[in-house]
N, C-alpha and C positions, 0 to 999 in steps of 0.2 A: 638405718640406711637411708630412710626417707629424708632426713635432714641433709644429709650429705649429697643426695641427688639433687635436691631443691638448691643447694649451695652451688653445685656445678651449673645447673640451668641458669641461675641468676648471674653467674660470673663466668662467662665464656672463656675458655683456654685454661682455667685453673686445674682441670683434671689433668692435663698434659703437665703443667708446672708441678702439681703434687706428685705425680708419678716420677718426674726427674728428681724431685727432692728426696723421694724414698728409695730411688734407684731402681724403679720398676718400669714396666711399659704401662701406657695409658689403658691397654686392652686388659691387663691384670686388674687394675682397679675397677673397670666397668664390669668384671666378672664377679666381684665381691658381693656375697649376700649379706655380709655384715663386716664391719672394720675389725680386721684381725688384731688381736690383743697386742701383738708386737709392734703394730704401727700406730696403735691408739694415741699415745702422748704426741707424736709427731703430727698426726692428722688434726688433733685438737688444737695444737699450736698453729698449724698452718691456716685452718679454717676459722678458729675462734669459736667453733661449737663445742660446748662442754662435753667431756668423754661420756657423761651419764646420759647425754641425748644421742651420742654417737652409737653407744652400745648399752641401752638401758637394761637388757637382760643380764648384764654382768654387775649391775648396781642396784638390784632390787634389794629392798629391806629383807632381813633374815626371816622375819614373820610371814612375808609374802611367798617366799620359796619354801617354808615349812608347811604351808597349807596344802 
């Protein structure tokens, strides 16, 4: 979520535009603790931030999660 927050700070107005793109309210996005999986591909496309960086816990290597 840190990368997305930094993106919003560096690009004023993008949170509202992303919310509109997703059919959500900006306040909904501001309450996210992590990008929901169902919106991950669209957020990646909108921001250019790779999904592995948007939701790293979902993309950990199998050996890391087995430990």
